[in-house]
N, C-alpha and C positions, 0 to 999 in steps of 0.2 A: 822255825819252831810253830807249831800250830797254837793258834789263838784260844785261851781257855773259855768255856762255855759258862755264861752266867747261871747262877742256880734256878732262877725263876723265869728262865728265858724261854719265849713262846716258841715252840715247836715251829710254827709256821712262819717264824721270823726269817729263817734262814734263807738266803738267797739261792734259788733254783739254778742248779748246773745246766749249762746250755745243752740241748740235744746233739747229738751227732750229727754231722751233716753228711750228705750223700755227693755223689760225683767227684769225688777226690782223686780219681784217676784223670779227669779233664783238668782239674785245677792246675792253672799256670800253662797249659799246653793248648787251649781251645785256638786263639789266634784267628785269623779271618778266614776261616776253613772255606766258607763259601765263594768269598772274593777271591781266593786263590785258586780255587777249583774252576771258576769262571774264566779266570787269565789263561789257565791251562788248556781248557776247552779252545779257546780262541788260538793257542799256539798249535794245538791238535789239527784244527782245520788248516792253519798255514801249512803245517808241514806236509799234510796230507795234499794241499794245492801245488806245493813244492815238488812232490813226487810225481803228480800228474804233469805239470808243465816241465819236468825234467824229462819225463818219458817222451812228451810230444817234440822237446828239443832233439832227443834221439832219433825219434820215427822221422822228423823232417830234415835228419841230417842238418842241424843248425850249430850244434855244439863247438864247433871251430871256427866259427865265424868272428868271434872276439880272440884275438891272438895275445892279449897280454893281461897281467893279473894286476888291477889296482883297485884295490878294497875300498878305498875311499873316493878317489877321483873318478873310478869308473862308474860311478852311480850317475854322473851326468853323461847322456849320451850326445853324439854330434850333433851340433846345432846349425850348421852352416854347410854349403856346398862344399867348401875346401876341407872342413873336417870330416865330411863324409868320404870325399877322396881319398884323404889320407887314411883313413880306417879300411878302406877298400883294397887300398894299395899294400897293407901290411897282409891281408887276407891273400892276396894275388900272389905272395912269396911262398907260401905253405904249399906240400905236395897236394892236399886236397883240392885246391884250385888248378894247379899246374895240371895234374893227371886225371882229375874227374870233372870238374868245373870250368874248365877251360872255356873262354867266351861268355861267361855269366856278366849280365848286365848289372849296373849300380842299383837299379830298381828290385832286381831280383835278390841281389846281396841284402839290401834292405830288409827283404823278406826273411831271411836266415837270421840277421843281426837281430831283429827285433825279439825273436824267440829265445836267445842267448842272453840276451841284456836282460829280457823279463824274467829270466830264470836267476840269475844273479842279483837282480835287484829285489825279488822275492825272498831270497837268502838274507839281503841287508835288513828288509822289514822284520823278518823273524827273528834276527839278532837284537834289533830294537826293541820289539814288544818284550822280548824275555829280559832284556836289561831294565826296561822301564818298571816291569812288573817285579822281577827280583828285589833290586835296590829300592824299589818304593816301598814294598812291604817289608824289606830290611829295615830301613830308616826308620818306618813307623812302628816298628817293632810287633807286627801283626803276623808273624811267620810262627806257626804252633811250634812248640819245644821238639828238637830232633829232626825237623824238617829243613833247616836251611842248607845241609850238605845235599839232601836228596834234590832240592829245587835248584841246586847250583849245578848238577850234573848234566841238564838239558843244555846249559849254556856252554859248560866246556866242551861237550860233543858237538855242540854247533859250531865252535870256533875251530875244531879239529876237523869237521866237515868242509870247512871252507877251504883249509889247506887240502884235504883229500881231492876236491873238485878240481883245484889248480892243476895237482900232481896227475889227475886223470886227463885233463885237457892238454896238458904238456907233451903227454905220450903221443898224440895225435899230430904233433907239429915236426916230429920228426922225420929224417929222410925215408922217404917211399911210403909213409903211413897216410892211409885215405880215412881212417877213424881213429878214435882213442882206443887203447889197450883193453880188451873186454873184462881182464881180472881187474883193472883198476874201475872201470865201470860197476862192476859188481860189488867193490868193496865201497865206492861212493854210495850205491841204493843200499846195500846190506846196514850202512851206518845210519841211513835215514830211517830205516826200521826199526833200528835199536832206540834212537831219539824217540821214534814215534811210540815204542813200547813202553819207555820210561813215562813218558806223557800220560799214556793211557792208563797205566797201572796207578799212578798218583791221584789223576782223576776220580778213578773208582773208589780208592782209599778215602779221599777227602768227602767223599758224598755222605761219611757216616761218623758219627764221633768215636773218638778213640775207645771209650769204654765200651762202645758196641762192636768194635773190631776185636777186642780181647776176649769179650764173653762170646763172640762167633768163632773164634778158633777152637774152642771146646767142642763144637760140632761139625769141625772140617772133617774133609773125606780124605785121609792121606792118599790112598790108592788112587783116586780119581785127580786129584791134585798132580802127582806124579806122571800119571798118563798125558793129562792135558799139557804138563810140562814137556814131555817128549814129542806132541803134537805139534807144540809150537817151534821146537828146535828143528823138525822135520819140515814144518813149513817154511822156515827161515832158508833151510838149505834149498828148498825148490825155488825161493825166490832170487838166491844168487844164482841158480841155474838159468833162472829165466832172465836175469840180467846178461849173462853170457850170451844167450840166444839173441837176445837185441843187440848187444854188443857188434857182433858180426852179421846181422841181418838173417840168422839161420831160420827164423821164422817165416821167410819168404820162399824157402826151399822146400821140396817134398809136400806138395799140397794135395796130401791125400790121408786117409784114416779109415782103419787103425794100422794100415800097411805103409811101408816107406820103400817107394820104387819097387811095389809089387810085392816085397818080402817083409819077414818081422824086423829087418835093420837095412840099412842102406849100404852100398859097395864103398869101399875107400875109406873106411872110418879110421884106419890108422896109416894112412898115405903119405903124412906129413912126417918130416925128419926135423930134429928129433922127436922120439914118440911123444914125450910130454905135451908138446904144441898143439896135437890134436885135440886134446881136453879144453883147449882155449879158442883154436882157430879154426878147427876142421867142423862145418857146418851140419854135416851128417852125425857126427858122433854127438856135438852138443845138444841137436834137438833130439836125438835117440835118448840121452841120458834125462833130457827134461821131459819127455813122455813117461820113461821107466819111473823116474822119481814120482810123478802125478799119480800114476797108477798105485804104487805102493802108498802114497800119501794119503789117497783116498780110501785104501784097504784100511790102513790103520786107524784113520778118521772113522770108518765104521766101527771098528772096535770100540774106541773111544766114547762113541756116539751111544752105543749100546750100553756100555758100562754106564754111561751119564743118565741114561733113562732109568736105570735101577736107583737112584738117588731118591732117598725118601723126602727130598725138598722140592717141592713144585718149581720153585724159581729156578734152581740149579737145573733141573729137568729140561725147563724152557731154554735157558741160555745154551744148552748142548745141542738142543734141537735147531736152535738158530745156526750154530756152528756146521750143523752137518747140512742144513740146506744152503748155505752158503758155499761150502766145499763142493756139493753137486753142481750148483750154478758156475762156479769156477772151471769144473772140469768141462762143462759144455761150451764155456766162453773159449776155453783153450782149444777145444776142437775145432770151433768155428773159426778161430784166428788161423789155425794151421789150415784149413781147408781153403779158405779165402785169401792165403798168401799175406796175411799178416797186414789188411789194410790200416791206415791210421786209425780210424774210427772205432774199429773192434779191437784192435790191439791195445789202445788206452783205456778201453772199459774193462779187457782183460787185466790190466796193471791195477786199475780202480779197485777190481773185484779182490785182488790179491792185499791191497791195504784194509777193505772192510773184513775179510777172512782174518788177518791178524788182529784186527781190534776185536773181533769176536772171540776168538780163541783165548785171549787175554781175558776178556769179560767172563769166559765160561771158568777159566783157570782161577780167576778171582773168587768166583762163587763156590769153587770147591775148596778153596782156603778159608773164606770167610762167608759162608751161608747166611741167607737172610732168616731171621727169625720166623717161623710159623707156629699156628697153634697146634695142639695134638691132632685135631681132625685134619691137618695139613691144608 
């Protein structure tokens, strides 16, 4: 019940009511956004390095040098002559050595061993960095409201990626196998890009307060966002096709452009039985599909770029310009890679270009969904 006012009470004696406070959207959900974003940027750099090292491991035919999966004890490499001999003896039992590298010396074996060991070790480092960061922020209660599940996703996918990696390697240890199965390699690389995509998107989102993102959605460009999503999916398909090319060394065949064997397509594209195996094991068909998808991706990229240039937001325009520039450079790198029969130096730059293009498409897509505010003058 309200208290009765006195007859001669001074009006000014009332206790003034507290003024309403702003920023209620961010109340209780701010967390350590800056620190978490820095942690995610470190993870992004590590995953990008993991993709590059993985590419070099494949290009140097080093992926089957370690024939056992030891997630914990495998972190310690051979430290004695006897340990090296034992590791080499395991490698000598698989078809790659018996059919392709017969007579390899121990020193030559060490050269490929360190690539694969480094690749696996980097995976362990990524897992450790994720776990320390995630559980550290969780225990300190610094994770913004609604972000715990999101930040858990890269860690879970990273664990799955370790299992997929061994699933891939084990396919190359069977009878008559000289390399890992190309479709398993594509799965392994594709999952790496999925992880990279989540990390990049979260990094972009954490750069701005939650209230800014909610306000920015009012100015979103749904059509441009939809088109950039399509471009992202198309680029992912091309990345998978590129992994199939790398898996069977198809990039080192047909070193000419724009023709293949003097024609629009090579001969014998469907000579392997059964028919479906050609899409994974026929170097002519796999490279042809990668080339055709590249042309279509570039054409669609031009359409998306032209739509992005029509955006009223200068920052959004700039981000789509960056996508187009990287897409053009990636096409040139792809042609150079083919013409020079995919030497390690050029092929790995081409793979790194795919990583940069992936991140730039995500960045442009984010701008279409959450455009930066600008003045009426632009």
